[in-house]
Structure formats: structure tokens, C-alpha cells
C-alpha positions as CSV (number, residue, x, y, z in Angstrom):
1,M,3.7,-5.6,6.3
2,T,1.7,-8.3,4.5
3,T,2.5,-10.0,1.2
4,T,-0.3,-9.5,-1.4
5,H,-0.6,-12.1,-4.2
6,I,-1.6,-10.3,-7.4
7,S,-3.6,-12.3,-9.9
8,V,-3.0,-11.2,-13.6
9,K,-5.5,-12.0,-16.3
10,K,-4.1,-11.4,-19.9
11,V,-6.3,-10.2,-22.7
12,T,-5.7,-8.9,-26.2
13,A,-6.7,-5.3,-27.0
14,T,-9.5,-6.6,-29.2
15,G,-10.8,-9.0,-26.6
16,F,-10.6,-6.2,-24.0
17,R,-12.6,-3.8,-26.3
18,D,-15.2,-6.5,-27.1
19,S,-15.8,-7.4,-23.4
20,L,-14.9,-4.1,-21.7
21,K,-17.6,-4.5,-19.0
22,D,-16.4,-8.0,-18.1
23,Y,-12.8,-6.9,-17.8
24,L,-13.7,-3.8,-15.7
25,E,-15.5,-6.2,-13.3
26,A,-12.5,-8.6,-13.4
27,A,-10.1,-5.8,-12.2
28,E,-11.1,-6.0,-8.6
29,A,-9.1,-6.0,-5.4
30,N,-5.8,-7.7,-6.1
31,R,-6.8,-9.0,-9.6
32,V,-5.5,-7.0,-12.5
33,V,-6.0,-7.2,-16.2
34,L,-3.0,-7.1,-18.6
35,V,-4.1,-5.7,-21.9
36,E,-1.6,-6.6,-24.7
37,N,-1.5,-5.0,-28.1
38,R,1.0,-5.6,-31.0
39,R,1.3,-1.9,-31.7
40,Q,1.5,-0.5,-28.2
41,K,3.2,-1.3,-24.9
42,P,1.1,-3.6,-22.6
43,K,-1.1,-1.8,-20.0
44,Y,-2.5,-2.9,-16.7
45,L,-6.1,-2.2,-15.6
46,V,-6.2,-2.1,-11.8
47,D,-8.9,-1.5,-9.2
48,K,-8.5,2.1,-7.8
49,A,-8.7,1.0,-4.2
50,F,-6.1,-1.6,-4.7
51,L,-3.7,0.8,-6.4
52,D,-4.4,3.4,-3.6
53,S,-3.4,0.8,-1.0
54,L,-0.2,-0.1,-2.8
55,M,0.7,3.6,-3.1
56,K,0.0,4.1,0.6
57,E,2.2,1.1,1.5
58,H,4.9,2.4,-0.9
59,E,4.9,5.8,0.9
60,S,5.1,4.1,4.3
61,V,8.1,2.0,3.2
62,I,9.9,5.1,1.8
63,A,9.3,7.0,5.0
64,T,10.7,4.0,7.0
65,L,13.8,3.8,4.8
66,E,14.3,7.6,5.2
67,I,14.3,7.2,9.0
68,L,16.5,4.2,9.0
69,A,19.0,6.0,6.7
70,N,19.5,8.6,9.4
71,P,21.5,6.8,12.1
72,K,21.0,9.5,14.7
73,L,17.3,9.5,14.3
74,T,17.1,5.7,14.3
75,E,19.2,5.6,17.5
76,R,17.0,8.2,19.2
77,L,13.8,6.3,18.3
78,L,15.2,3.0,19.6
79,K,16.1,4.7,22.9
80,L,12.6,6.2,23.1
81,S,11.0,2.8,22.4
82,E,12.8,1.3,25.4
83,T,10.7,3.4,27.8
84,L,7.5,3.2,25.8
85,D,6.2,0.0,27.5
86,E,6.9,1.5,30.9
87,S,5.1,4.7,30.0
88,V,2.0,2.9,28.7
89,A,1.9,0.7,31.9
90,A,2.2,3.8,34.1
91,G,-0.5,5.6,32.2
92,K,1.8,8.5,31.2
93,L,0.7,8.5,27.6
94,L,-2.4,10.2,26.2
95,T,-4.8,8.5,23.9
96,T,-5.8,10.0,20.6
97,A,-9.2,10.8,22.1
98,D,-7.5,12.7,25.0
99,V,-5.5,14.8,22.5
100,F,-8.1,15.4,19.8
101,G,-11.3,14.8,21.6
102,E,-14.0,12.5,20.5
């Protein structure tokens, strides 16, 4: 897992409204725009692909934690992993192309 630095650019709601196009362009990759308004809670404007990648990583972390929370499953996976290198070296495992075709 890699660490992602998130850059935050703050703007008032008025400034955001006046320069919408500029702020939509500024919310790219790991750069987010924080829109602050006196009457409402602050909101983040984020790039869809960036948020999608964060959500995918979040789901992966949750799945890993669920596995690790199950001691029997974790022990079984660790035992299987001990033989994995041997199986790969002996050519006992199939590739994705072997299983699903190309």
C-alpha cells in the first residue's frame, strides 16, 4: 500500500462560484478543493478517479481486516502460502490466461 499526499486548496463559496471552471480544473488527481461557507458545513471537491481509487483501496483494506479477524482463515492462508513458491517453481499453478483464455 502506498501513501498518497493530498493537497488541499481552500476557497470561499463566493470565490468558488466566481471561478468555478478554475476550481474544477484544480481538483485533479490528489489535489482537492475545500469550499468554505459561513452558512454551511465545508465541502470537498475531488476528482472522481481519485475518489474511486480511494474507495477501492478502502474496500481492499476492509477485506484484509476481515480475513485477519478470522484466526482460522488467517492460519489456513499462511499455511497455503508456505507451499506457493514451490508450486510456482514446479509449474503446478495455472495462469489467468490458462483459466480464462486470452
